[in-house]
TIKOL-227804 format. One record per residue (C-alpha): x, y, z. Coordinates in steps of 0.5 Angstrom, whole numbers, padded with zeros to 4 digits, always signed. Layout:
BEGIN
XYZ
...
***
This chain:
BEGIN
+0115+0112-0139
+0115+0113-0146
+0120+0109-0150
+0124+0113-0155
+0131+0112-0157
+0137+0115-0153
+0140+0119-0158
+0134+0122-0159
+0133+0124-0152
+0140+0126-0151
+0138+0131-0157
+0132+0134-0153
+0135+0134-0146
+0141+0138-0149
+0136+0143-0151
+0131+0143-0145
+0129+0149-0141
+0129+0149-0134
+0121+0150-0134
+0120+0144-0139
+0124+0139-0134
+0118+0137-0130
+0114+0135-0137
+0121+0132-0139
+0121+0128-0133
+0114+0126-0133
+0114+0123-0141
+0121+0120-0141
+0124+0119-0134
+0125+0111-0132
+0120+0109-0127
+0121+0105-0121
+0119+0099-0124
+0124+0100-0130
+0129+0099-0125
+0128+0092-0125
+0127+0090-0132
+0127+0083-0132
+0121+0082-0128
+0117+0086-0134
+0121+0082-0139
+0119+0075-0136
+0112+0077-0135
+0111+0080-0142
+0114+0074-0145
+0111+0069-0141
+0117+0066-0138
+0117+0061-0132
+0122+0064-0127
+0123+0056-0125
+0126+0056-0133
+0130+0062-0132
+0133+0059-0126
+0134+0052-0129
+0137+0055-0135
+0142+0059-0131
+0146+0052-0130
+0147+0053-0123
+0152+0059-0124
+0147+0063-0121
+0143+0061-0115
+0136+0060-0115
+0136+0065-0109
+0140+0070-0113
+0136+0070-0119
+0130+0071-0114
+0133+0077-0111
+0135+0080-0118
+0127+0079-0120
+0124+0082-0114
+0129+0088-0114
+0133+0086-0108
+0139+0086-0112
+0139+0092-0116
+0146+0093-0119
+0148+0086-0122
+0154+0085-0126
+0154+0085-0133
+0156+0078-0133
+0150+0077-0129
+0145+0081-0133
+0148+0077-0140
+0147+0070-0136
+0140+0072-0135
+0139+0075-0142
+0141+0068-0145
+0137+0065-0140
+0130+0069-0142
+0132+0068-0149
+0133+0075-0150
+0135+0077-0158
+0141+0082-0159
+0136+0088-0159
+0133+0086-0152
+0140+0084-0149
+0142+0091-0151
+0136+0094-0148
+0137+0090-0141
+0144+0091-0141
+0143+0099-0141
+0137+0099-0136
+0142+0096-0131
+0147+0101-0133
+0152+0096-0137
+0155+0097-0144
+0152+0093-0150
+0156+0088-0153
+0162+0091-0156
+0164+0089-0164
+0171+0089-0163
+0172+0085-0156
+0173+0077-0158
+0169+0075-0151
+0163+0080-0153
+0163+0077-0161
+0162+0070-0158
+0157+0072-0154
+0153+0076-0159
+0154+0071-0164
+0151+0065-0160
+0145+0070-0158
+0144+0072-0166
+0144+0065-0167
+0139+0064-0162
+0143+0059-0159
+0142+0060-0151
+0146+0054-0148
+0150+0058-0143
+0155+0051-0142
+0156+0052-0150
+0158+0059-0150
+0162+0058-0144
+0166+0052-0147
+0167+0057-0153
+0170+0062-0149
+0174+0057-0146
+0177+0055-0153
+0179+0062-0154
+0182+0062-0147
+0177+0067-0145
+0173+0068-0138
+0167+0064-0138
+0160+0068-0136
+0160+0068-0128
+0158+0072-0122
+0165+0074-0121
+0166+0079-0127
***
């Protein structure tokens, strides 16, 4: 799959003829491997799966993390994707892309909970316990598997 900004792809898609559809699909459509983006990200960045599990601080079980990584669990919640983004130390841009690949919206600049999470990611503070403590101080729900 060719990497191109979604806005550009939407412009192309909005003007595509039916006869050009196959070429568009071959060039731009997500492949089956793109359906499970975390394994690809982990491999590219040389991250040990055991480290990912440990960084999840017990919020995500080892088996749940493995289910997501091997593609058994295909639609994790937004919070689960955020937890994994933090566990793999993804920056804001990478977090946005991973959220999008799992069908979730990006962190929203006007949502207090999202602002807190984004600020920690922007400052490369990938401690889930500290993020959850900060969320608690603002009377917001912590990152968990229940959202």
